C-alpha positions in Angstrom: -27.8 148.5 -167.9 -24.8 149.6 -169.3 -22.7 148.6 -165.9 -24.1 145.1 -166.2 -22.8 144.3 -169.9 -19.8 143.8 -169.7 -20.0 141.4 -166.9 -18.0 138.1 -167.4 -21.0 135.5 -166.6 -24.4 135.3 -165.8 -24.2 135.0 -162.1 -22.1 138.2 -161.7 -25.1 139.7 -164.4 -27.9 138.7 -161.7 -26.3 140.0 -158.7 -25.1 143.2 -160.5 -29.1 143.7 -161.2 -30.3 142.8 -158.1 -27.8 145.2 -156.1 -27.8 148.9 -156.0 -24.2 150.4 -154.9 -21.9 147.9 -156.7 -19.0 147.8 -153.9 -20.2 148.6 -150.6 -16.9 149.2 -149.3 -16.6 152.6 -151.8 -19.6 153.6 -149.9 -19.5 152.5 -146.2 -16.7 152.9 -144.1 -15.0 149.7 -143.4 -17.8 147.6 -145.5 -17.7 144.4 -146.9 -20.4 142.5 -148.7 -21.8 140.5 -146.1 -22.5 136.7 -146.3 -25.2 135.9 -148.4 -26.7 133.5 -151.4 -25.4 135.6 -153.6 -21.4 135.5 -152.2 -21.7 131.9 -151.5 -21.6 129.6 -154.7 -22.2 126.2 -152.4 -25.6 127.8 -151.1 -26.5 128.4 -155.0 -29.4 126.5 -156.3 -28.5 123.3 -159.0 -30.5 123.7 -162.1 -30.9 122.7 -165.7 -30.4 126.1 -167.0 -29.7 129.9 -166.5 -33.2 131.3 -166.5 -34.0 128.4 -163.9 -30.9 129.3 -161.8 -32.7 133.2 -162.0 -36.0 132.2 -161.0 -34.7 129.4 -158.0 -32.5 132.5 -156.9 -35.6 135.4 -157.1 -37.8 132.7 -155.0 -34.9 132.9 -152.4 -34.1 136.4 -152.6 -36.7 138.9 -154.6 -39.5 137.4 -153.7 -38.9 136.3 -149.9 -37.5 139.5 -149.0 -38.9 142.0 -151.1 -42.5 141.2 -152.9 -44.0 139.3 -150.3 -42.8 141.5 -147.3 -44.4 144.8 -149.1 -47.8 142.9 -149.8 -47.6 141.7 -146.1 -47.3 144.8 -144.8 -49.8 146.8 -147.1 -52.4 144.1 -146.6 -52.0 144.3 -142.8 -51.9 148.2 -142.8 -55.4 147.7 -143.5 -56.2 144.8 -141.4 -56.5 142.4 -144.4 -55.1 139.1 -144.4 -54.0 138.3 -147.9 -53.5 134.9 -149.6 -50.9 133.9 -152.5 -52.8 130.9 -154.3 -50.1 130.8 -156.7 -47.5 129.7 -153.9 -49.0 126.7 -152.7 -46.5 124.0 -152.3 -48.3 121.8 -155.2 -48.2 124.5 -157.8 -44.7 125.4 -157.1 -43.7 121.7 -157.3 -46.0 121.2 -160.3 -43.9 124.3 -161.8 -40.8 123.1 -160.9 -41.3 119.9 -162.5 -42.1 121.7 -165.6 -39.6 122.1 -168.8 -38.6 125.6 -169.2 -40.2 125.7 -173.0 -43.5 125.4 -171.2 -42.4 128.7 -168.9 -41.0 130.8 -171.8 -41.7 131.0 -175.3 -41.0 132.9 -178.1 -39.1 135.3 -175.7 -42.3 135.4 -173.6 -42.4 134.2 -169.9 -45.6 132.7 -168.1 -46.3 130.8 -171.5 -48.2 128.0 -169.9 -50.2 130.2 -167.5 -51.0 132.7 -170.4 -52.2 129.9 -172.5 -54.6 128.8 -169.7 -55.6 132.0 -168.9 -56.6 132.7 -172.8 -59.6 130.3 -172.3 -60.9 132.1 -169.6 -60.1 136.1 -169.6 -60.4 138.2 -172.7 -56.9 138.4 -174.4 -56.9 142.3 -173.8 -57.2 141.8 -170.1 -53.6 139.7 -170.2 -51.8 141.4 -172.9 -51.1 144.5 -171.4 -48.1 146.2 -170.0 -47.4 145.8 -166.2 -48.4 148.4 -163.7 -46.4 148.4 -160.7 -46.8 150.7 -157.5 -43.8 152.7 -158.3 -43.7 156.8 -157.0 -42.1 159.4 -158.6 -39.1 159.1 -156.1 -36.5 160.8 -158.9 -38.6 163.9 -159.1 -39.6 164.1 -155.4 -35.9 164.2 -154.4 -35.5 167.1 -157.2 -38.6 168.5 -155.8 -40.4 168.8 -152.5 -38.1 166.4 -150.7 -35.0 168.1 -152.0 -34.2 170.4 -148.7 -34.9 167.3 -146.5 -32.1 165.1 -148.5 -29.9 167.6 -148.7 -29.6 168.1 -145.0 -29.1 164.2 -144.7 -26.6 164.2 -147.5 -24.6 167.3 -146.5 -21.0 166.3 -146.6 -20.1 167.9 -143.1 -23.1 165.5 -141.9 -21.5 162.5 -143.5 -17.7 163.2 -142.4 -19.0 164.0 -138.8 -21.3 160.8 -138.4 -18.5 158.6 -139.7 -20.5 155.7 -141.5 -20.0 156.8 -145.1 -17.3 158.0 -147.3 -19.1 161.5 -148.6 -17.5 161.6 -152.1 -19.6 158.7 -154.1 -22.6 160.1 -152.3 -22.3 163.4 -153.2 -21.3 162.5 -156.7 -24.4 160.8 -157.0 -26.6 163.5 -155.5 -25.2 166.2 -157.6 -25.9 164.1 -160.8 -29.3 163.2 -159.6 -30.1 166.8 -159.2 -28.8 167.9 -162.5 -30.9 165.6 -164.1 -27.9 163.7 -165.9 -28.7 160.7 -164.1 -31.1 158.9 -162.1 -30.0 157.7 -158.8 -33.0 157.3 -156.8 -32.7 154.0 -155.5 -29.1 154.7 -154.4 -29.5 157.8 -152.5 -32.8 156.3 -151.1 -30.8 154.0 -149.7 -28.8 155.9 -147.8 -31.2 158.5 -146.8 -33.3 155.9 -145.0 -30.4 154.9 -143.0 -29.4 158.6 -142.2 -33.3 159.4 -141.8 -32.9 156.1 -139.1 -29.5 157.6 -137.6 -31.4 161.0 -137.0 -34.0 159.3 -134.7 -31.8 157.6 -132.4 
């Protein structure tokens, strides 16, 4: 979070929150940030507020490239056909016509949806912390996956293969192993590529 607090504008803040490696060229040899909706301001949604802008960006990126992909893979893995009723085009169109104060009020999101739910669902079932499906990857990388990760992230291997600059990766790996920092997501990105490469 500290890395985003000094950013100059909201768009840079949002981009940083959605990125693992700040500067791909410092990690991947010969890399540059690819052209995406994040880098092409002409493709950015035009909205009436920064909050609506972030919602629109999430709809075009995080939802389609992350959340819905996970739902689809998880459901299809067990032969289920999942549905996402809140994404019915009529619901989406209604939501975009609503003013921001019906969506966020008093610092709480989904305000109107909560008000409707309170009529039908006990409040204690609504007002509770989110429960994600995260795994303890940080501790697994320090424990049962450590040897596997060390082999894939070894400096010699990274240099020999020639895709990554070893220094920033080895630095994050050392900081992660020491417990000083939690670089699980940064490291997992590299590990997934390395594991794929090993199978080629």
